[in-house]
N, C-alpha and C positions, 0 to 999 in steps of 0.2 A: 298555252300558249298566253302571251303576254299581247292586250290591244291598246295601241298607241294613237292619241289622235292629238292635236295642238290647233292651239287659236292664238289669236295676238296677245291673250292675259298668261297664256303660259302652257304646260306640257301635261296632258292627262293619260294616265296609264290604268289600267285595269285587265285582270286574267278574264279568261272566258268564260261563257256560260257554266259549264258544268265544275268551274272551280269558284266561282263567285262566291259561293255562300261563306260568311264571315270576314268577307274580303272587299270591301270597299274601294271604290274608285281612289286613286292618289292623284290628287292636283299638285302642281310646281309649278310658283309663278317664274317667269322668265330670270327675272331679278335674284333669283336663287341658284340658278342656273350656269354653269360652265361647257362652253361647246369646245370640241375638238373635232379636229377631221384625222382622218389616218385610211392606210391602206394594207389590207393583211391578206394573204393569199390571193392577190390580185384584183381582190374586190373592195370599193373605196365606202368607209364608213363614217359615221357621224358619232362621237359619244360625246354624251349627257353626263356631268359631273354634277351633283347636290352639295352647295356648302354647306349644310346640314350634315351632310357625310359623304365626306370628301371621298372615303374608300370606295364609294358604292358607284359603278358606270354602269349603263344601258348602251350598248351599241346598236343602230341601226344602219343595217347595210343595204348598198346600190342608191336606185333613184327615191326611196322613201325616206330616207335623210332630207334629201334635196325639196321633198315634197313637204317635209316638216318645215323647214326653212320658210318656204314659200308663205305657207300657213302663216306662222310667225308674223310675217311683214319685218316692218320695222322695230317691234320688238323683239327681236331676234338677238342675244347678246354677243355681239360682235368683239368687244371689247375682251372676250377672254377665250378668244380662238387662239388655240395652237395647234403645232403637230403632234400626231401620237405616234411614237414607234412601234411599227412590226410586233406582237408577241407571237 
């Protein structure tokens, strides 16, 4: 399980307690993230792409994506927003 947290500085990703050994928390500043909005199987999602690893994407479904946007506040990378085609 992936645990996601956000603040005005960036996005925090970590695995659950059972898998945490040798897997430290990953922090990515908002300046290094591109955000896209999309819809898949009748659910809205937010997809994060990382400038240093553009092929890697993390999708957050439902209201959790809106909550992350709210927690990011004015640091939310609005300039990189694009629509994602349903896969």
